[in-house]
C-alpha positions as a Markdown table, in Angstrom:
| # | Residue | x | y | z |
|---|---|---|---|---|
| 1 | Unk | 155.3 | 110.5 | 63.8 |
| 2 | Unk | 154.3 | 112.2 | 67.1 |
| 3 | Unk | 150.7 | 111.0 | 66.7 |
| 4 | Unk | 151.9 | 107.4 | 66.2 |
| 5 | Unk | 154.2 | 107.8 | 69.2 |
| 6 | Unk | 151.2 | 108.7 | 71.4 |
| 7 | Unk | 149.1 | 105.9 | 70.0 |
| 8 | Unk | 151.8 | 103.2 | 70.5 |
| 9 | Unk | 152.4 | 104.5 | 74.0 |
| 10 | Unk | 148.7 | 104.5 | 74.9 |
| 11 | Unk | 148.3 | 100.9 | 73.7 |
| 12 | Unk | 151.4 | 99.7 | 75.6 |
| 13 | Unk | 150.4 | 101.4 | 78.8 |
| 14 | Unk | 146.9 | 100.1 | 78.7 |
| 15 | Unk | 148.0 | 96.5 | 78.3 |
| 16 | Unk | 150.7 | 96.9 | 80.9 |
| 17 | Unk | 148.4 | 98.5 | 83.5 |
| 18 | Unk | 145.8 | 95.8 | 82.9 |
| 19 | Unk | 148.4 | 93.1 | 83.5 |
| 20 | Unk | 149.8 | 94.8 | 86.6 |
| 21 | Unk | 146.2 | 95.1 | 88.0 |
| 22 | Unk | 145.6 | 91.4 | 87.3 |
| 23 | Unk | 149.0 | 90.5 | 88.9 |
| 24 | Unk | 148.3 | 92.7 | 92.0 |
| 25 | Unk | 144.8 | 91.2 | 92.5 |
| 26 | Unk | 146.2 | 87.7 | 91.8 |
| 27 | Unk | 143.2 | 86.8 | 89.8 |
| 28 | Unk | 143.1 | 83.2 | 88.6 |
| 29 | Unk | 146.9 | 82.9 | 89.3 |
| 30 | Unk | 147.6 | 83.1 | 93.0 |
| 31 | Unk | 151.3 | 83.4 | 92.8 |
| 32 | Unk | 152.7 | 86.9 | 93.3 |
| 33 | Unk | 154.2 | 88.0 | 90.0 |
| 34 | Unk | 152.6 | 85.2 | 87.9 |
| 35 | Unk | 150.9 | 87.6 | 85.4 |
| 36 | Unk | 154.0 | 89.7 | 84.9 |
| 37 | Unk | 156.6 | 87.0 | 84.6 |
| 38 | Unk | 155.6 | 86.2 | 81.0 |
| 39 | Unk | 155.9 | 89.9 | 80.2 |
| 40 | Unk | 159.4 | 90.0 | 81.6 |
| 41 | Unk | 160.5 | 87.0 | 79.6 |
| 42 | Unk | 158.9 | 88.3 | 76.4 |
| 43 | Unk | 160.6 | 91.7 | 76.8 |
| 44 | Unk | 163.9 | 89.8 | 77.5 |
| 45 | Unk | 163.5 | 87.7 | 74.3 |
| 46 | Unk | 162.6 | 90.7 | 72.1 |
| 47 | Unk | 165.4 | 92.9 | 73.6 |
| 48 | Unk | 167.9 | 90.2 | 73.0 |
| 49 | Unk | 166.8 | 89.9 | 69.4 |
| 50 | Unk | 167.3 | 93.6 | 69.0 |
| 51 | Unk | 170.8 | 93.6 | 70.6 |
| 52 | Unk | 171.9 | 90.7 | 68.3 |
| 53 | Unk | 170.5 | 92.6 | 65.3 |
| 54 | Unk | 172.6 | 95.7 | 66.2 |
| 55 | Unk | 175.7 | 93.5 | 66.6 |
| 56 | Unk | 175.0 | 91.7 | 63.3 |
| 57 | Unk | 175.0 | 95.1 | 61.6 |
| 58 | Unk | 178.7 | 95.2 | 62.3 |
| 59 | Unk | 179.2 | 91.5 | 61.3 |
| 60 | Unk | 179.4 | 90.2 | 64.9 |
| 61 | Unk | 177.6 | 86.9 | 65.2 |
| 62 | Unk | 177.6 | 85.3 | 68.7 |
| 63 | Unk | 175.9 | 81.9 | 69.2 |
| 64 | Unk | 172.4 | 83.2 | 69.2 |
| 65 | Unk | 170.8 | 80.2 | 70.8 |
| 66 | Unk | 172.9 | 80.4 | 73.9 |
| 67 | Unk | 172.4 | 84.2 | 74.2 |
| 68 | Unk | 168.6 | 83.8 | 74.0 |
| 69 | Unk | 168.8 | 81.0 | 76.6 |
| 70 | Unk | 170.8 | 83.1 | 79.0 |
| 71 | Unk | 168.6 | 86.1 | 78.6 |
| 72 | Unk | 165.5 | 84.0 | 79.4 |
| 73 | Unk | 167.0 | 81.9 | 82.2 |
| 74 | Unk | 168.3 | 84.8 | 84.3 |
| 75 | Unk | 165.0 | 86.5 | 84.8 |
| 76 | Unk | 163.3 | 83.1 | 85.2 |
| 77 | Unk | 165.7 | 82.2 | 88.1 |
| 78 | Unk | 165.1 | 85.6 | 89.7 |
| 79 | Unk | 161.4 | 84.7 | 89.7 |
| 80 | Unk | 161.9 | 81.1 | 90.9 |
| 81 | Unk | 159.5 | 81.7 | 93.9 |
| 82 | Unk | 156.8 | 82.4 | 91.3 |
| 83 | Unk | 157.5 | 79.2 | 89.4 |
| 84 | Unk | 157.6 | 77.1 | 92.6 |
| 85 | Unk | 154.4 | 78.6 | 94.0 |
| 86 | Unk | 152.6 | 77.9 | 90.7 |
| 87 | Unk | 153.8 | 74.3 | 91.0 |
| 88 | Unk | 152.4 | 74.2 | 94.6 |
| 89 | Unk | 155.9 | 74.0 | 96.2 |
| 90 | Unk | 156.6 | 77.5 | 97.7 |
| 91 | Unk | 160.2 | 78.4 | 98.3 |
| 92 | Unk | 161.3 | 79.7 | 101.7 |
| 93 | Unk | 161.4 | 83.5 | 101.9 |
| 94 | Unk | 164.9 | 84.7 | 101.1 |
| 95 | Unk | 166.6 | 88.0 | 102.1 |
| 96 | Unk | 167.9 | 90.4 | 99.5 |
| 97 | Unk | 171.3 | 88.6 | 99.3 |
| 98 | Unk | 169.7 | 85.2 | 99.1 |
| 99 | Unk | 167.4 | 86.3 | 96.3 |
| 100 | Unk | 170.4 | 87.0 | 94.1 |
| 101 | Unk | 171.9 | 83.6 | 94.4 |
| 102 | Unk | 170.0 | 81.8 | 91.7 |
| 103 | Unk | 170.5 | 84.6 | 89.0 |
| 104 | Unk | 174.2 | 84.7 | 89.7 |
| 105 | Unk | 174.5 | 80.9 | 89.6 |
| 106 | Unk | 172.6 | 80.9 | 86.3 |
| 107 | Unk | 175.0 | 83.6 | 84.9 |
| 108 | Unk | 178.0 | 81.5 | 85.9 |
| 109 | Unk | 176.5 | 78.5 | 84.1 |
| 110 | Unk | 175.5 | 80.4 | 81.0 |
| 111 | Unk | 179.0 | 82.0 | 80.9 |
| 112 | Unk | 180.4 | 78.5 | 80.7 |
| 113 | Unk | 177.9 | 77.6 | 77.9 |
| 114 | Unk | 179.0 | 80.6 | 76.0 |
| 115 | Unk | 182.6 | 79.4 | 76.0 |
| 116 | Unk | 181.5 | 75.8 | 75.1 |
| 117 | Unk | 179.6 | 77.2 | 72.2 |
| 118 | Unk | 182.6 | 79.1 | 70.9 |
| 119 | Unk | 184.8 | 76.1 | 71.3 |
| 120 | Unk | 182.4 | 74.0 | 69.3 |
| 121 | Unk | 182.5 | 76.2 | 66.3 |
| 122 | Unk | 186.2 | 77.4 | 66.5 |
| 123 | Unk | 188.0 | 77.2 | 63.2 |
| 124 | Unk | 190.7 | 79.9 | 63.3 |
| 125 | Unk | 191.9 | 82.8 | 65.5 |
| 126 | Unk | 190.2 | 86.2 | 65.2 |
| 127 | Unk | 186.7 | 86.2 | 66.5 |
| 128 | Unk | 186.0 | 83.6 | 69.2 |
| 129 | Unk | 186.8 | 85.8 | 72.2 |
| 130 | Unk | 185.1 | 88.8 | 70.7 |
| 131 | Unk | 181.9 | 86.8 | 70.1 |
| 132 | Unk | 182.1 | 85.3 | 73.6 |
| 133 | Unk | 182.5 | 88.7 | 75.2 |
| 134 | Unk | 179.6 | 90.1 | 73.1 |
| 135 | Unk | 177.4 | 87.1 | 74.2 |
| 136 | Unk | 178.1 | 87.7 | 77.9 |
| 137 | Unk | 177.5 | 91.4 | 77.4 |
| 138 | Unk | 174.1 | 90.8 | 75.8 |
| 139 | Unk | 173.1 | 88.3 | 78.5 |
| 140 | Unk | 174.1 | 90.7 | 81.3 |
| 141 | Unk | 172.7 | 93.8 | 79.6 |
| 142 | Unk | 169.3 | 92.2 | 79.0 |
| 143 | Unk | 168.8 | 89.1 | 81.1 |
| 144 | Unk | 170.6 | 90.1 | 84.3 |
| 145 | Unk | 169.2 | 93.7 | 84.4 |
| 146 | Unk | 165.6 | 92.5 | 83.7 |
| 147 | Unk | 166.1 | 90.1 | 86.6 |
| 148 | Unk | 166.0 | 93.1 | 88.9 |
| 149 | Unk | 162.4 | 93.8 | 87.8 |
| 150 | Unk | 161.4 | 90.3 | 89.0 |
| 151 | Unk | 163.3 | 90.9 | 92.3 |
| 152 | Unk | 161.5 | 94.2 | 92.8 |
| 153 | Unk | 158.1 | 92.5 | 92.1 |
| 154 | Unk | 158.9 | 89.8 | 94.7 |
| 155 | Unk | 160.1 | 92.4 | 97.3 |
| 156 | Unk | 158.7 | 91.5 | 100.8 |
| 157 | Unk | 155.0 | 91.0 | 99.9 |
| 158 | Unk | 152.5 | 91.3 | 97.1 |
| 159 | Unk | 151.7 | 94.9 | 98.0 |
| 160 | Unk | 155.2 | 96.2 | 98.6 |
| 161 | Unk | 156.6 | 94.3 | 95.6 |
| 162 | Unk | 154.0 | 96.0 | 93.3 |
| 163 | Unk | 154.8 | 99.4 | 94.8 |
| 164 | Unk | 158.5 | 98.9 | 94.2 |
| 165 | Unk | 158.1 | 97.8 | 90.6 |
| 166 | Unk | 155.5 | 100.4 | 89.8 |
| 167 | Unk | 157.6 | 103.2 | 91.3 |
| 168 | Unk | 160.5 | 102.2 | 89.0 |
| 169 | Unk | 158.4 | 102.2 | 85.9 |
| 170 | Unk | 156.5 | 105.4 | 86.8 |
| 171 | Unk | 159.5 | 107.5 | 87.9 |
| 172 | Unk | 161.8 | 106.5 | 85.0 |
| 173 | Unk | 159.2 | 107.1 | 82.3 |
| 174 | Unk | 158.1 | 110.4 | 83.8 |
| 175 | Unk | 161.7 | 111.5 | 83.9 |
| 176 | Unk | 162.0 | 110.6 | 80.2 |
| 177 | Unk | 158.8 | 112.6 | 79.5 |
| 178 | Unk | 160.0 | 115.6 | 81.6 |
| 179 | Unk | 163.4 | 115.6 | 79.9 |
| 180 | Unk | 161.8 | 115.5 | 76.5 |
| 181 | Unk | 159.4 | 118.3 | 77.2 |
| 182 | Unk | 161.9 | 120.6 | 78.9 |
| 183 | Unk | 164.6 | 119.9 | 76.3 |
| 184 | Unk | 162.1 | 120.6 | 73.5 |
| 185 | Unk | 161.0 | 123.9 | 75.0 |
| 186 | Unk | 164.2 | 125.2 | 76.7 |
| 187 | Unk | 167.1 | 123.0 | 75.5 |
| 188 | Unk | 170.1 | 125.1 | 74.3 |
| 189 | Unk | 173.2 | 123.3 | 75.5 |
| 190 | Unk | 174.0 | 119.8 | 74.1 |
| 191 | Unk | 174.6 | 117.1 | 76.7 |
| 192 | Unk | 176.3 | 114.6 | 74.3 |
| 193 | Unk | 176.5 | 116.2 | 70.8 |
| 194 | Unk | 178.0 | 113.2 | 69.1 |
| 195 | Unk | 176.3 | 110.3 | 71.0 |
| 196 | Unk | 172.8 | 111.7 | 71.3 |
| 197 | Unk | 172.5 | 115.2 | 69.7 |
| 198 | Unk | 168.9 | 115.7 | 70.8 |
| 199 | Unk | 169.7 | 115.6 | 74.5 |
| 200 | Unk | 170.4 | 118.8 | 76.3 |
| 201 | Unk | 171.6 | 119.8 | 79.8 |
| 202 | Unk | 168.3 | 121.6 | 80.3 |
| 203 | Unk | 166.4 | 118.5 | 79.4 |
| 204 | Unk | 168.5 | 116.3 | 81.8 |
| 205 | Unk | 167.8 | 118.8 | 84.7 |
| 206 | Unk | 164.1 | 118.8 | 83.8 |
| 207 | Unk | 164.0 | 115.0 | 83.8 |
| 208 | Unk | 165.6 | 114.9 | 87.3 |
| 209 | Unk | 163.2 | 117.5 | 88.7 |
| 210 | Unk | 160.3 | 115.7 | 87.1 |
| 211 | Unk | 161.5 | 112.4 | 88.7 |
| 212 | Unk | 161.9 | 114.0 | 92.1 |
| 213 | Unk | 158.3 | 115.5 | 92.0 |
| 214 | Unk | 156.9 | 112.2 | 90.7 |
| 215 | Unk | 158.7 | 110.2 | 93.5 |
| 216 | Unk | 157.3 | 112.6 | 96.2 |
| 217 | Unk | 153.8 | 112.4 | 94.7 |
| 218 | Unk | 154.0 | 108.6 | 94.5 |
| 219 | Unk | 154.9 | 108.2 | 98.2 |
| 220 | Unk | 153.0 | 111.1 | 99.6 |
| 221 | Unk | 149.5 | 111.0 | 98.0 |
| 222 | Unk | 146.9 | 108.2 | 98.3 |
| 223 | Unk | 146.9 | 107.3 | 94.6 |
| 224 | Unk | 150.5 | 106.0 | 94.9 |
| 225 | Unk | 152.3 | 103.7 | 97.3 |
| 226 | Unk | 149.8 | 104.2 | 100.1 |
| 227 | Unk | 146.9 | 103.0 | 97.8 |
| 228 | Unk | 148.9 | 99.9 | 96.9 |
| 229 | Unk | 150.2 | 98.9 | 100.3 |
| 230 | Unk | 147.2 | 100.0 | 102.4 |
| 231 | Unk | 147.0 | 100.7 | 106.2 |
| 232 | Unk | 150.5 | 99.4 | 107.0 |
| 233 | Unk | 152.1 | 102.0 | 104.8 |
| 234 | Unk | 154.6 | 104.5 | 106.4 |
| 235 | Unk | 155.7 | 107.5 | 104.3 |
| 236 | Unk | 159.5 | 107.8 | 103.8 |
| 237 | Unk | 161.3 | 111.0 | 104.8 |
| 238 | Unk | 161.2 | 113.8 | 102.2 |
| 239 | Unk | 164.9 | 113.6 | 101.5 |
| 240 | Unk | 164.6 | 109.9 | 100.8 |
| 241 | Unk | 161.7 | 110.4 | 98.4 |
| 242 | Unk | 163.6 | 113.1 | 96.5 |
| 243 | Unk | 166.9 | 111.1 | 96.5 |
| 244 | Unk | 165.1 | 108.1 | 95.1 |
| 245 | Unk | 163.6 | 110.1 | 92.3 |
| 246 | Unk | 167.0 | 111.7 | 91.5 |
| 247 | Unk | 168.8 | 108.4 | 91.6 |
| 248 | Unk | 166.4 | 106.7 | 89.2 |
| 249 | Unk | 166.4 | 109.7 | 86.8 |
| 250 | Unk | 170.2 | 109.6 | 86.7 |
| 251 | Unk | 170.3 | 105.8 | 86.2 |
| 252 | Unk | 167.6 | 106.1 | 83.5 |
| 253 | Unk | 169.7 | 108.8 | 81.7 |
| 254 | Unk | 172.7 | 106.4 | 81.7 |
| 255 | Unk | 170.4 | 103.7 | 80.4 |
| 256 | Unk | 169.2 | 105.9 | 77.6 |
| 257 | Unk | 172.7 | 106.9 | 76.6 |
| 258 | Unk | 173.9 | 103.3 | 76.8 |
| 259 | Unk | 171.3 | 102.3 | 74.3 |
| 260 | Unk | 172.3 | 105.3 | 72.1 |
| 261 | Unk | 175.9 | 104.1 | 72.2 |
| 262 | Unk | 174.7 | 100.7 | 70.9 |
| 263 | Unk | 172.7 | 102.3 | 68.1 |
| 264 | Unk | 175.5 | 104.7 | 67.1 |
| 265 | Unk | 178.0 | 101.8 | 67.0 |
| 266 | Unk | 175.6 | 99.9 | 64.7 |
| 267 | Unk | 174.8 | 103.1 | 62.8 |
| 268 | Unk | 171.0 | 102.6 | 63.4 |
| 269 | Unk | 168.5 | 105.2 | 64.4 |
| 270 | Unk | 166.2 | 102.8 | 66.3 |
| 271 | Unk | 166.8 | 99.3 | 67.8 |
| 272 | Unk | 164.0 | 98.1 | 65.6 |
| 273 | Unk | 161.0 | 99.5 | 63.7 |
| 274 | Unk | 158.1 | 97.3 | 64.8 |
| 275 | Unk | 156.6 | 99.9 | 67.2 |
| 276 | Unk | 155.6 | 102.9 | 65.1 |
| 277 | Unk | 156.7 | 106.2 | 66.6 |
| 278 | Unk | 158.6 | 104.5 | 69.4 |
| 279 | Unk | 161.2 | 102.3 | 67.7 |
| 280 | Unk | 161.9 | 99.0 | 69.3 |
| 281 | Unk | 161.6 | 97.3 | 72.7 |
| 282 | Unk | 165.0 | 98.6 | 73.8 |
| 283 | Unk | 164.0 | 102.2 | 72.9 |
| 284 | Unk | 161.2 | 101.8 | 75.5 |
| 285 | Unk | 162.9 | 99.9 | 78.3 |
| 286 | Unk | 166.4 | 101.4 | 78.1 |
| 287 | Unk | 165.9 | 103.6 | 81.1 |
| 288 | Unk | 164.3 | 101.0 | 83.5 |
| 289 | Unk | 167.0 | 98.5 | 82.5 |
| 290 | Unk | 169.8 | 100.4 | 84.2 |
| 291 | Unk | 167.5 | 102.0 | 86.8 |
| 292 | Unk | 166.3 | 98.5 | 88.0 |
| 293 | Unk | 169.3 | 97.6 | 90.1 |
| 294 | Unk | 169.4 | 101.1 | 91.6 |
| 295 | Unk | 165.7 | 100.9 | 92.6 |
| 296 | Unk | 166.3 | 97.4 | 94.1 |
| 297 | Unk | 169.2 | 98.7 | 96.2 |
| 298 | Unk | 167.1 | 101.6 | 97.4 |
| 299 | Unk | 164.2 | 99.3 | 98.4 |
| 300 | Unk | 166.4 | 96.6 | 100.0 |
| 301 | Unk | 168.6 | 99.0 | 101.9 |
| 302 | Unk | 165.5 | 100.8 | 103.4 |
| 303 | Unk | 166.0 | 104.2 | 101.7 |
| 304 | Unk | 162.3 | 103.8 | 100.7 |
| 305 | Unk | 159.8 | 101.2 | 101.9 |
| 306 | Unk | 160.0 | 99.1 | 105.1 |
């Protein structure tokens, strides 16, 4: 199983890095984020399918079509500048608050559609509000959180946006790796014995330390943010780099445990089984999902970056 885990991870990372390089270079598609937008939408679709599958294991059946629509539309509206630029009609540059207007508007519209869908199939009391709540939960958990990946990619410029997105993915996955390695070697005290028996306090601390070191290395050395941004790069203060790593590690841990809660509720080991050794899409992106808004806040408030 461990061998398949490494093979699956190597394939995914190779494809992801290739797409990120194409997106950064803007080869063939000149719009910033054009190569990665289909990746975000595909992940959103697959993750939604997995959440619905987990809910169906407990006989919860929201209106799937509306849930899929919402989970796709929200990241798409967050990436509207990409869509308009591809169409030859660039949108004016918006500030951080302005960039959130379209995803929030889309969420309001989709919420209304969820209620309309439940009204259309209502027959008797008992499930309508539960299904509506689960529909909105899925759309927010998947679609809205993935929207922050698009917002990070579009942060300020092509170079800064790639640095912001890459830092999120790098630090959260290195934190996962550090937590796994330290927990495997030194773990003695269970973090959440019922929810996730394999996690330990030692592993959690190891993950946070790994994230802090990774964050410092990313911003300090020339293979990280400086290589992406170029001559205009200014290194953040040390305390900011370490705080950024710690915040992403903690948010990633919450994301990991949140997905564990979903799986325990559905009495499933993995969100799906199509990735050998890794489980499903949710098992891979659970940490960056919750860490995405945290990273966006750090970049837009100036903790790191310009």
